[in-house]
C-alpha positions as a LaTeX table, in Angstrom:
\begin{tabular}{lrrr}
\hline
Residue & $x$ (\AA) & $y$ (\AA) & $z$ (\AA) \\
\hline
Met1 & 0.00 & 0.00 & 0.00 \\
Phe2 & 1.09 & 3.51 & $-0.84$ \\
Ala3 & $-0.55$ & 6.54 & 0.75 \\
Asp4 & 0.13 & 10.14 & $-0.21$ \\
Leu5 & $-0.94$ & 13.28 & 1.64 \\
Val6 & $-2.71$ & 15.34 & $-1.00$ \\
Gly7 & $-2.55$ & 19.05 & $-0.28$ \\
Phe8 & 0.55 & 18.75 & 1.88 \\
Thr9 & 2.79 & 20.75 & $-0.45$ \\
Ser10 & 0.54 & 23.80 & $-0.34$ \\
Leu11 & 0.14 & 23.40 & 3.43 \\
Ala12 & 3.95 & 23.37 & 3.67 \\
Glu13 & 3.99 & 26.81 & 2.10 \\
Gln14 & 1.72 & 28.15 & 4.85 \\
Leu15 & 3.17 & 26.55 & 8.00 \\
Pro16 & 6.49 & 27.24 & 9.69 \\
Pro17 & 8.90 & 24.31 & 9.12 \\
Arg18 & 8.74 & 23.10 & 12.73 \\
Asp19 & 4.93 & 23.05 & 12.74 \\
Leu20 & 4.98 & 21.16 & 9.46 \\
Val21 & 7.34 & 18.50 & 10.82 \\
Asp22 & 5.25 & 18.20 & 13.99 \\
Leu23 & 2.08 & 17.70 & 11.93 \\
Leu24 & 3.69 & 15.08 & 9.68 \\
Asn25 & 5.09 & 13.31 & 12.74 \\
Glu26 & 1.65 & 13.28 & 14.38 \\
Ile27 & $-0.02$ & 11.84 & 11.27 \\
Phe28 & 2.66 & 9.23 & 10.59 \\
Ser29 & 2.78 & 8.21 & 14.25 \\
Ile30 & $-0.91$ & 7.33 & 14.01 \\
Phe31 & $-0.17$ & 5.35 & 10.85 \\
Asp32 & 2.68 & 3.57 & 12.68 \\
Leu33 & 0.25 & 2.55 & 15.44 \\
Leu34 & $-2.14$ & 1.19 & 12.81 \\
Thr35 & 0.74 & $-0.73$ & 11.23 \\
Glu36 & 1.39 & $-2.41$ & 14.60 \\
Lys37 & $-2.34$ & $-2.98$ & 15.24 \\
Tyr38 & $-2.71$ & $-4.92$ & 11.98 \\
Gly39 & 0.64 & $-6.73$ & 12.04 \\
Leu40 & 1.95 & $-4.96$ & 8.95 \\
Glu41 & 5.43 & $-3.78$ & 8.04 \\
Lys42 & 6.17 & $-0.10$ & 7.48 \\
Ile43 & 8.71 & 0.05 & 4.69 \\
Lys44 & 9.39 & 3.78 & 4.66 \\
Thr45 & 8.13 & 7.28 & 4.38 \\
Ile46 & 9.03 & 9.24 & 1.27 \\
Gly47 & 8.41 & 12.90 & 2.02 \\
Asp48 & 4.69 & 13.05 & 2.68 \\
Ala49 & 4.06 & 9.50 & 1.41 \\
Tyr50 & 3.78 & 6.33 & 3.50 \\
Met51 & 4.56 & 2.79 & 2.29 \\
Val52 & 3.43 & $-0.36$ & 4.11 \\
Val53 & 3.29 & $-4.07$ & 3.23 \\
Gly54 & 1.43 & $-7.07$ & 4.58 \\
Gly55 & 2.70 & $-10.63$ & 4.72 \\
Leu56 & 6.36 & $-9.67$ & 5.14 \\
Pro57 & 8.76 & $-10.56$ & 6.59 \\
Ile58 & 6.51 & $-13.40$ & 7.83 \\
Pro59 & 3.81 & $-14.54$ & 5.38 \\
Thr60 & 0.22 & $-14.39$ & 6.65 \\
Asp61 & $-3.06$ & $-15.55$ & 5.11 \\
Asp62 & $-4.89$ & $-12.33$ & 6.00 \\
His63 & $-2.36$ & $-9.74$ & 4.80 \\
Ala64 & $-4.72$ & $-8.23$ & 2.20 \\
Glu65 & $-7.47$ & $-7.84$ & 4.81 \\
Ala66 & $-5.04$ & $-6.24$ & 7.25 \\
Val67 & $-3.90$ & $-3.72$ & 4.63 \\
Ala68 & $-7.52$ & $-2.93$ & 3.72 \\
Glu69 & $-8.42$ & $-2.39$ & 7.39 \\
Met70 & $-5.46$ & $-0.08$ & 7.85 \\
Ala71 & $-6.34$ & 1.90 & 4.72 \\
Val72 & $-9.92$ & 2.45 & 5.90 \\
Glu73 & $-8.69$ & 3.58 & 9.33 \\
Met74 & $-6.09$ & 5.87 & 7.76 \\
Gln75 & $-8.83$ & 7.64 & 5.80 \\
Ala76 & $-10.89$ & 8.06 & 8.98 \\
Ala77 & $-7.86$ & 9.47 & 10.80 \\
Met78 & $-7.26$ & 11.96 & 7.99 \\
Arg79 & $-10.86$ & 13.19 & 8.17 \\
Arg80 & $-10.23$ & 13.97 & 11.85 \\
Phe81 & $-7.03$ & 15.85 & 10.98 \\
Glu82 & $-8.70$ & 17.75 & 8.17 \\
Ser83 & $-11.37$ & 19.02 & 10.55 \\
Arg84 & $-8.60$ & 20.75 & 12.54 \\
Phe85 & $-7.34$ & 22.79 & 9.59 \\
Ala86 & $-8.92$ & 25.30 & 7.24 \\
His87 & $-6.74$ & 23.76 & 4.54 \\
Pro88 & $-7.88$ & 20.49 & 2.89 \\
Leu89 & $-5.63$ & 17.56 & 3.71 \\
Gln90 & $-6.59$ & 14.19 & 2.27 \\
Leu91 & $-5.04$ & 10.81 & 1.56 \\
Arg92 & $-4.83$ & 9.15 & $-1.80$ \\
Ile93 & $-4.25$ & 5.41 & $-1.23$ \\
Gly94 & $-3.33$ & 2.64 & $-3.67$ \\
Ile95 & $-3.31$ & $-1.08$ & $-2.89$ \\
Asn96 & $-2.19$ & $-4.09$ & $-4.90$ \\
Thr97 & $-1.74$ & $-7.74$ & $-3.94$ \\
Gly98 & 1.09 & $-9.89$ & $-5.26$ \\
Glu99 & 4.60 & $-11.15$ & $-4.81$ \\
Ala100 & 7.42 & $-8.85$ & $-3.74$ \\
Val101 & 11.02 & $-9.14$ & $-2.69$ \\
Ala102 & 12.18 & $-7.40$ & 0.47 \\
Gly103 & 15.61 & $-6.78$ & 1.87 \\
Val104 & 18.50 & $-4.44$ & 2.43 \\
Ile105 & 20.98 & $-3.61$ & $-0.32$ \\
Gly106 & 23.98 & $-1.37$ & $-0.69$ \\
Met107 & 26.83 & $-0.44$ & 1.62 \\
Lys108 & 25.62 & 2.80 & 3.25 \\
Lys109 & 22.48 & 3.83 & 5.14 \\
Phe110 & 20.94 & 0.39 & 5.37 \\
Thr111 & 17.23 & 0.60 & 4.70 \\
Tyr112 & 14.71 & $-2.21$ & 4.45 \\
Asp113 & 13.03 & $-1.87$ & 1.08 \\
Leu114 & 10.66 & $-3.64$ & $-1.29$ \\
Trp115 & 10.79 & $-4.42$ & $-5.02$ \\
Gly116 & 8.69 & $-6.07$ & $-7.68$ \\
Asp117 & 5.83 & $-5.62$ & $-10.10$ \\
Ala118 & 3.24 & $-5.77$ & $-7.29$ \\
Val119 & 5.00 & $-2.83$ & $-5.60$ \\
Asn120 & 5.12 & $-0.79$ & $-8.81$ \\
Val121 & 1.42 & $-1.39$ & $-9.47$ \\
Ala122 & 0.48 & $-0.40$ & $-5.90$ \\
Ser123 & 2.42 & 2.84 & $-6.38$ \\
Arg124 & 0.56 & 3.51 & $-9.61$ \\
Met125 & $-2.78$ & 2.83 & $-7.89$ \\
Glu126 & $-1.96$ & 5.60 & $-5.43$ \\
Phe127 & $-0.68$ & 8.00 & $-8.10$ \\
Leu128 & $-3.71$ & 7.47 & $-10.35$ \\
Gly129 & $-6.18$ & 7.59 & $-7.49$ \\
Ile130 & $-8.42$ & 10.36 & $-6.23$ \\
Pro131 & $-7.98$ & 12.24 & $-2.92$ \\
Gly132 & $-10.02$ & 10.69 & $-0.13$ \\
Arg133 & $-10.35$ & 7.34 & $-1.94$ \\
Ile134 & $-8.68$ & 3.92 & $-1.75$ \\
Gln135 & $-8.00$ & 2.47 & $-5.19$ \\
Val136 & $-7.31$ & $-1.26$ & $-5.54$ \\
Thr137 & $-6.44$ & $-3.59$ & $-8.39$ \\
Asp138 & $-8.66$ & $-6.40$ & $-9.60$ \\
Val139 & $-6.33$ & $-8.88$ & $-7.84$ \\
Thr140 & $-6.97$ & $-7.19$ & $-4.49$ \\
Tyr141 & $-10.67$ & $-6.86$ & $-5.28$ \\
Asp142 & $-10.94$ & $-10.61$ & $-6.01$ \\
Arg143 & $-9.28$ & $-11.40$ & $-2.71$ \\
Leu144 & $-11.48$ & $-9.07$ & $-0.62$ \\
Lys145 & $-14.82$ & $-8.87$ & $-2.47$ \\
Asp146 & $-16.64$ & $-11.16$ & $-0.02$ \\
Lys147 & $-15.66$ & $-9.08$ & 3.04 \\
Tyr148 & $-15.55$ & $-5.49$ & 1.79 \\
Leu149 & $-17.68$ & $-3.07$ & $-0.17$ \\
Phe150 & $-16.32$ & $-1.82$ & $-3.49$ \\
Glu151 & $-17.33$ & 0.50 & $-6.29$ \\
Lys152 & $-16.04$ & $-0.40$ & $-9.72$ \\
Arg153 & $-14.01$ & 2.47 & $-11.14$ \\
Gly154 & $-13.51$ & 0.73 & $-14.46$ \\
Lys155 & $-10.51$ & 0.61 & $-16.74$ \\
Ile156 & $-7.69$ & 3.08 & $-16.39$ \\
Ala157 & $-4.41$ & 3.39 & $-18.28$ \\
Val158 & $-1.53$ & 2.30 & $-16.06$ \\
Lys159 & 2.03 & 3.07 & $-17.14$ \\
Gly160 & 3.85 & $-0.11$ & $-18.06$ \\
Lys161 & 0.71 & $-2.24$ & $-17.65$ \\
Gly162 & $-1.81$ & $-0.91$ & $-20.17$ \\
Glu163 & $-5.51$ & $-0.87$ & $-19.31$ \\
Met164 & $-6.37$ & $-2.20$ & $-15.84$ \\
Thr165 & $-9.75$ & $-2.59$ & $-14.17$ \\
Thr166 & $-9.69$ & $-0.96$ & $-10.73$ \\
Tyr167 & $-12.08$ & $-0.54$ & $-7.83$ \\
Trp168 & $-12.66$ & 1.87 & $-4.96$ \\
Leu169 & $-12.53$ & 0.20 & $-1.54$ \\
Val170 & $-15.46$ & 1.73 & 0.33 \\
Gly171 & $-15.41$ & $-0.19$ & 3.64 \\
Lys172 & $-16.10$ & $-3.46$ & 5.35 \\
Gln173 & $-19.34$ & $-5.34$ & 4.77 \\
Glu174 & $-21.68$ & $-5.29$ & 7.77 \\
Asn175 & $-21.79$ & $-9.09$ & 8.11 \\
Ser176 & $-17.99$ & $-9.53$ & 8.01 \\
\hline
\end{tabular}
């Protein structure tokens, strides 16, 4: 899953640097708690973006569900933050399910990272998404469709992949 704070750049122009860092720390600290709550692995933050993975380093059967739960809670947390500011601040979230390779490479500043087609597609789901929404691939949809509510977005052009059918994750089904 990739999540990006939409509107953060313009907010950065309005806030003193220290206030901006404090706000980002407050938001990402909540995301870190959600990562722990759902047994997920935070890979990194990239500026005002947050990257998390399920099923690594230890595979789990419910990793897609855990990521979906976290994404829904992240959106709820952002609505609470947005109510504190006159400036709109929303998340754009992209989720994909698939194989990835994780590890540490290089000789300096060791950082746990993630690679693979599934990672690239998740990043594109975020980038091609809409603020305040959670966009998922058909692979993720197929895995979660019996437990979650979705709206079909339809086909979108995805760089390096061509046309892909995507869905908006709306929330958990009442009976799940």
